[in-house]
C-alpha atoms as one frame of an Amber mdcrd trajectory, in Angstrom:
protein
  -0.088   4.452 -43.400   2.081   5.612 -40.462   1.514   4.775 -36.836   2.118
   7.473 -34.250   3.526   5.812 -31.158   4.282   9.011 -29.500   2.322   9.069
 -26.320   1.524  12.633 -25.976   2.398  15.681 -24.002   0.083  14.543 -21.009
   2.018  11.310 -20.667   5.230  13.173 -20.741   4.150  15.366 -17.893   2.917
  12.398 -15.929   6.065  10.145 -16.560   8.763  12.506 -15.366   6.901  13.185
 -11.942   6.257   9.480 -11.827   9.872   8.671 -12.262  10.652  11.031  -9.256
   8.140   9.342  -7.310   9.595   5.927  -7.642  13.256   7.420  -7.087  12.390
   9.368  -4.039   9.597   7.457  -2.332   9.357   3.881  -3.416  13.269   2.959
  -3.744  14.108   3.978  -0.187  11.449   1.749   0.895  12.929  -1.072  -1.423
  16.387  -0.516  -0.154  15.198  -0.626   3.722  13.755  -4.099   2.902  16.139
  -5.290   0.654  13.493  -5.623  -2.086  11.367  -8.106  -0.264   8.469  -6.972
   1.912   6.684  -9.373   3.832   4.173  -6.457   5.357   1.121  -5.839   3.928
   1.387  -2.615   5.848   4.423  -1.482   3.586   2.351  -2.101   0.497  -0.581
  -0.181   1.742   1.550   2.805   2.879   3.285   2.901  -0.565  -0.297   2.770
  -2.182  -1.293   5.672  -0.165   1.514   7.744  -1.007   0.863   6.918  -4.698
  -2.572   8.135  -4.190  -1.406  11.268  -2.657   0.966  11.828  -5.360  -1.676
  11.314  -8.075   0.087   8.020  -9.444  -2.269   5.129  -8.023  -3.721   3.340
 -10.901  -2.742   5.669 -13.637  -4.020   3.378 -16.199  -7.625   3.342 -14.569
 -10.472   5.482 -15.841 -10.659   9.040 -14.581 -13.842   8.594 -12.890 -12.131
   5.917 -10.648  -9.079   8.112  -9.756  -6.563   7.138 -12.805  -5.848   8.972
 -16.009  -7.372   6.696 -18.505  -3.782   6.201 -20.118  -4.010   4.163 -23.506
  -1.512   1.418 -24.450   1.120   4.269 -25.695   0.842   6.116 -22.175   0.767
   3.101 -19.969   4.059   2.199 -21.442   5.892   5.293 -20.321   4.439   5.354
 -16.789   4.737   1.566 -16.232   8.216   1.632 -17.383   9.237   4.058 -14.738
   7.494   2.144 -12.258   9.162  -1.165 -13.348  12.589   0.504 -12.201  11.685
  -0.709  -8.614  10.371  -4.066  -7.423   7.939  -2.426  -5.344   6.845   0.084
  -7.940   4.194  -1.967  -9.647   2.525  -2.902  -6.617   2.885   0.820  -5.331
   1.067   1.997  -8.099  -1.267  -0.854  -8.291  -0.223  -1.770 -11.908   0.839
  -5.444 -10.825  -1.376  -8.417 -11.733  -3.946  -9.103 -10.678  -5.176  -5.709
  -9.725  -3.982  -4.516 -13.038  -6.131  -6.976 -15.044  -9.240  -6.219 -12.784
  -8.706  -2.305 -13.678  -8.285  -3.307 -17.390 -11.704  -5.006 -17.367 -13.459
  -2.126 -15.820 -12.056  -0.050 -18.460 -12.934  -2.313 -21.498 -16.119  -3.606
 -20.048 -17.429  -0.564 -18.075 -18.998  -1.182 -14.842 -17.948  -4.120 -12.775
 -19.629  -7.291 -14.284 -20.712 -10.259 -12.394 -18.144 -13.148 -12.179 -20.601
 -15.370 -14.145 -20.235 -12.919 -17.508 -18.171 -14.989 -19.993 -16.501 -11.952
 -21.168 -14.569 -11.304 -18.066 -11.756 -13.964 -16.819 -12.249 -15.532 -13.634
  -9.475 -14.934 -10.863  -8.080 -18.002  -9.388  -7.072 -16.124  -6.330  -8.333
 -12.867  -4.685  -6.433  -9.694  -5.325  -5.101  -7.943  -2.217  -7.304  -4.824
  -1.471  -6.488  -1.343  -2.445  -6.280   0.839   0.440  -9.375   2.949   1.112
  -9.183   6.774   1.888  -9.946   5.839   5.432  -6.466   3.878   5.539  -4.602
   6.751   4.269  -2.668   8.836   5.281   0.021   6.683   6.558   3.686   7.315
   6.683   5.809   5.394   4.497   7.633   2.690   6.330
């Protein structure tokens, strides 16, 4: 039995523009801040830019604005985001947010924190920008 690891044409169509987004939008911000951002506003700006470009939380379910990528698809898109230190937070794929989105994909609707199937967080995740906070210029 062979295992097909090719992510498929949809992922290829997403990975190339995703790489361009990281190079053209995220890396200039990283260069300006020398890789260290102490401002919450910069993260929110990058996440708003990712939402506008259609790359915010690509591993999330389609009904939540993601692309519903499986593990093969995630590798291609996450690899492109990992080219920059600010790429994973910009796309909302950095832990602990990534884990919460995976929980929603695996277990359906948000469960209560008392559910044994869902791991507890030890620290709160930074909130994702709401549509009211976007659009903002990338700083």
